[in-house]
ROROKE-289561 format. One record per atom (N, C-alpha, C): residue in one letter; atom name; x, y, z. Coordinates in Angstrom, 1 decimal, padded with zeros to 4 digits. Layout:
  fivex  segu       x       y       z
      A    CA       X       Y       Z
...
This chain:
  fivex  segu       x       y       z
      X     N  -022.1   007.0   068.3
      X    CA  -022.2   006.2   069.5
      X     C  -023.3   004.9   069.9
      X     N  -024.3   005.8   069.4
      X    CA  -025.7   004.8   069.2
      X     C  -025.4   003.6   068.4
      X     N  -024.7   004.1   067.3
      X    CA  -024.8   002.9   066.3
      X     C  -023.8   001.8   066.7
      X     N  -023.2   001.9   067.8
      X    CA  -022.6   000.7   068.7
      X     C  -023.4  -000.1   069.1
      X     N  -024.5   000.2   069.6
      X    CA  -025.5  -000.6   070.6
      X     C  -026.8  -000.7   069.6
      X     N  -027.1  -000.2   068.5
      X    CA  -028.0  -000.6   067.7
      X     C  -027.8  -001.0   066.4
      X     N  -028.6  -001.6   065.8
      X    CA  -028.2  -002.1   064.2
      X     C  -029.7  -001.9   063.6
      X     N  -029.7  -001.9   062.6
      X    CA  -031.1  -002.0   061.5
      X     C  -031.4  -003.5   061.4
      X     N  -032.9  -003.7   061.4
      X    CA  -033.3  -004.9   061.0
      X     C  -033.5  -005.2   059.6
      X     N  -034.2  -006.3   059.3
      X    CA  -033.8  -006.7   057.9
      X     C  -034.8  -005.7   057.0
      X     N  -035.6  -004.9   057.4
      X    CA  -036.5  -003.9   056.8
      X     C  -035.3  -002.7   056.3
      X     N  -034.4  -002.4   057.2
      X    CA  -033.3  -001.4   056.9
      X     C  -034.0  -000.1   057.2
      X     N  -035.0  -000.1   058.2
      X    CA  -035.8   001.2   058.5
      X     C  -035.8   001.1   059.9
      X     N  -036.0   000.2   060.8
      X    CA  -036.1   000.2   062.2
      X     C  -035.2  -000.2   062.9
      X     N  -034.7   000.6   063.8
      X    CA  -033.5   000.0   064.7
      X     C  -034.0  -000.9   065.7
      X     N  -032.7  -001.9   066.2
      X    CA  -033.0  -002.8   067.2
      X     C  -031.8  -003.0   067.9
      X     N  -031.7  -003.4   069.2
      X    CA  -030.6  -003.5   069.9
      X     C  -029.7  -004.6   069.4
      X     N  -028.3  -004.6   069.5
      X    CA  -027.2  -005.6   069.3
      X     C  -026.9  -006.5   070.4
      X     N  -028.1  -007.1   070.9
      X    CA  -028.0  -007.9   072.0
      X     C  -027.1  -008.9   071.8
      X     N  -027.2  -009.6   070.5
      X    CA  -026.2  -011.2   070.5
      X     C  -024.8  -010.6   070.5
      X     N  -024.5  -009.3   069.9
      X    CA  -023.2  -009.1   069.9
      X     C  -022.7  -009.0   071.5
      X     N  -023.2  -008.3   072.4
      X    CA  -022.6  -008.1   073.6
      X     C  -022.9  -009.3   074.4
      X     N  -023.9  -009.9   074.1
      X    CA  -024.0  -011.1   074.8
      X     C  -022.8  -012.2   074.6
      X     N  -022.5  -012.1   073.7
      X    CA  -021.6  -013.2   072.9
      X     C  -020.1  -012.2   073.9
      X     N  -019.8  -011.2   073.8
      X    CA  -018.9  -010.5   074.6
      X     C  -018.8  -011.0   075.7
      X     N  -019.9  -010.9   076.6
      X    CA  -020.0  -011.2   077.8
      X     C  -019.6  -012.7   078.1
      X     N  -020.4  -013.6   077.3
      X    CA  -019.9  -014.8   077.5
      X     C  -018.4  -015.4   077.0
      X     N  -017.7  -014.7   076.2
      X    CA  -016.3  -014.8   076.0
      X     C  -015.7  -014.4   077.2
      X     N  -016.1  -013.3   077.9
      X    CA  -015.1  -012.4   078.8
      X     C  -015.4  -013.7   080.0
      X     N  -016.5  -014.5   080.1
      X    CA  -016.8  -015.4   081.5
      X     C  -015.9  -016.7   081.2
      X     N  -016.0  -017.3   079.8
      X    CA  -014.9  -018.2   079.3
      X     C  -013.3  -018.1   079.6
      X     N  -013.2  -016.8   078.9
      X    CA  -011.5  -016.5   079.1
      X     C  -011.3  -016.3   080.7
      X     N  -012.2  -016.0   081.7
      X    CA  -011.9  -016.0   083.0
      X     C  -011.8  -017.0   083.4
      X     N  -012.4  -018.4   082.9
      X    CA  -012.2  -019.6   083.6
      X     C  -010.6  -020.0   083.6
      X     N  -010.0  -019.6   082.6
      X    CA  -008.6  -019.8   082.2
      X     C  -007.7  -019.3   083.1
      X     N  -008.1  -018.2   083.6
      X    CA  -007.1  -017.4   085.0
      X     C  -007.2  -018.0   085.9
      X     N  -006.0  -018.1   086.6
      X    CA  -005.5  -018.7   087.9
      X     C  -006.1  -017.6   088.8
      X     N  -006.8  -018.3   089.9
      X    CA  -007.2  -017.4   091.2
      X     C  -008.4  -016.3   090.4
      X     N  -009.1  -016.4   089.5
      X    CA  -010.2  -015.6   089.2
      X     C  -011.4  -015.9   089.5
      X     N  -011.9  -015.2   090.7
      X    CA  -013.3  -015.8   091.4
      X     C  -014.3  -014.9   090.8
      X     N  -014.0  -013.5   090.0
      X    CA  -015.1  -012.7   089.5
      X     C  -015.5  -013.2   087.9
      X     N  -016.1  -014.1   087.8
      X    CA  -016.3  -014.3   086.4
      X     C  -017.4  -013.3   085.6
      X     N  -018.0  -012.6   086.5
      X    CA  -019.3  -011.9   085.9
      X     C  -018.3  -010.5   085.7
      X     N  -017.5  -010.0   086.4
      X    CA  -016.7  -008.9   086.1
      X     C  -015.7  -009.0   084.9
      X     N  -015.5  -010.3   084.9
      X    CA  -014.6  -010.7   083.3
      X     C  -015.6  -010.4   082.3
      X     N  -016.7  -010.8   082.5
      X    CA  -017.8  -010.6   081.5
      X     C  -018.2  -009.2   081.1
      X     N  -018.0  -008.5   082.3
      X    CA  -018.4  -006.8   081.9
      X     C  -017.3  -006.2   081.4
      X     N  -016.1  -006.6   081.8
      X    CA  -015.3  -005.9   081.1
      X     C  -015.0  -006.2   079.8
      X     N  -015.3  -007.5   079.3
      X    CA  -015.1  -007.8   077.8
      X     C  -016.5  -007.2   077.2
      X     N  -017.4  -007.1   077.7
      X    CA  -018.5  -006.0   077.1
      X     C  -018.1  -004.5   077.0
      X     N  -017.6  -004.0   077.9
      X    CA  -017.0  -002.8   077.6
      X     C  -015.7  -002.4   076.7
      X     N  -015.1  -003.7   076.7
      X    CA  -013.9  -003.4   075.6
      X     C  -014.7  -003.8   074.4
      X     N  -015.7  -004.3   074.0
      X    CA  -016.3  -004.5   072.9
      X     C  -017.2  -003.3   072.4
      X     N  -017.7  -002.3   073.2
      X    CA  -018.2  -001.2   073.0
      X     C  -017.3  -000.4   072.5
      X     N  -016.3  -000.3   073.1
      X    CA  -014.9   000.7   072.9
      X     C  -014.8   000.5   071.6
      X     N  -014.0  -000.8   071.3
      X    CA  -013.5  -001.1   070.0
      X     C  -014.6  -000.9   069.0
      X     N  -015.8  -001.3   069.4
      X    CA  -016.8  -000.9   068.2
      X     C  -017.1   000.5   068.2
      X     N  -017.1   001.5   069.1
      X    CA  -017.2   002.9   068.9
      X     C  -015.7   003.1   068.0
      X     N  -014.7   002.9   068.2
      X    CA  -013.5   003.4   067.4
      X     C  -013.7   002.7   065.9
      X     N  -014.1   001.2   065.8
      X    CA  -014.1   001.0   064.4
      X     C  -015.3   002.1   063.3
      X     N  -016.3   002.2   064.1
      X    CA  -017.3   002.9   063.7
      X     C  -016.8   004.2   063.4
      X     N  -016.2   005.1   064.3
      X    CA  -015.6   006.5   064.1
      X     C  -014.6   006.4   062.9
      X     N  -013.7   005.5   062.9
      X    CA  -012.7   005.4   062.0
      X     C  -013.5   005.4   060.3
      X     N  -014.4   004.1   060.6
      X    CA  -015.3   004.2   059.3
      X     C  -016.1   005.3   058.8
      X     N  -016.4   005.9   059.9
      X    CA  -017.1   007.2   059.5
      X     C  -016.0   008.4   058.7
      X     N  -015.1   008.3   059.2
      X    CA  -014.4   009.6   059.1
      X     C  -013.3   009.3   058.2
      X     N  -012.5   008.2   057.9
      X    CA  -011.5   007.8   057.4
      X     C  -011.3   008.3   055.9
      X     N  -012.7   008.1   055.2
      X    CA  -012.8   008.6   053.9
      X     C  -012.9   010.0   053.5
      X     N  -013.2   010.6   054.5
      X    CA  -013.1   012.3   054.3
      X     C  -011.6   012.8   054.3
      X     N  -010.8   011.9   055.8
      X    CA  -009.6   012.4   056.1
      X     C  -008.5   011.8   054.9
      X     N  -009.1   010.7   054.3
      X    CA  -008.0   010.1   053.0
      X     C  -008.4   011.0   051.9
      X     N  -009.4   011.8   051.7
      X    CA  -009.5   012.7   050.5
      X     C  -009.0   014.1   051.1
      X     N  -008.8   014.7   051.9
      X    CA  -008.4   015.9   052.1
      X     C  -006.9   015.6   052.2
      X     N  -006.1   014.4   052.8
      X    CA  -004.7   014.1   052.6
      X     C  -004.4   014.0   051.3
      X     N  -005.0   013.3   050.4
      X    CA  -004.7   013.2   049.2
      X     C  -004.6   014.3   048.5
      X     N  -005.7   015.6   048.5
      X    CA  -005.9   016.6   048.1
      X     C  -004.5   017.7   048.3
      X     N  -004.1   017.2   049.7
      X    CA  -002.9   018.1   050.0
      X     C  -001.7   017.9   049.5
      X     N  -001.5   016.4   049.3
      X    CA  -000.3   015.7   048.7
      X     C  -000.4   016.1   047.0
      X     N  -001.4   016.1   046.5
      X    CA  -001.6   016.6   044.9
      X     C  -001.3   017.9   044.9
      X     N  -001.7   019.0   045.7
      X    CA  -001.3   020.4   045.6
      X     C   000.1   020.4   045.8
      X     N   001.0   019.9   046.8
      X    CA   002.2   020.2   047.1
      X     C   003.0   019.6   045.8
      X     N   002.8   018.6   045.3
      X    CA   003.5   018.3   044.1
      X     C   003.1   018.9   042.6
      X     N   002.0   019.3   042.8
      X    CA   001.5   020.4   041.6
      X     C   002.3   021.6   041.8
      X     N   002.9   022.1   042.8
      X    CA   003.5   023.3   042.9
      X     C   004.7   023.2   042.8
      X     N   005.5   022.0   042.7
      X    CA   006.8   021.4   042.8
      X     C   007.5   021.2   043.7
      X     N   006.5   021.2   045.1
      X    CA   007.4   021.1   046.4
      X     C   007.1   019.5   046.3
      X     N   008.2   018.9   047.1
      X    CA   008.1   017.5   047.6
      X     C   007.8   017.3   049.4
């Protein structure tokens, strides 16, 4: 989860906050909120956009972390079924 809020700097040794990512998400939410009819809470739209970015970022990091292991396990099980003659 922390990887969603921090990234490595150019040295690849120190962590730094991902401020531009979330500032852009906030700005996008505010801009998108201006297009909605009767929307007065632009700051709220920005915060909802930041929360959405954090959620999808967490999901993408989680899938990227565990998908290779899951894929390897599923391939192994599929290979075991075909080698025993079961389909």
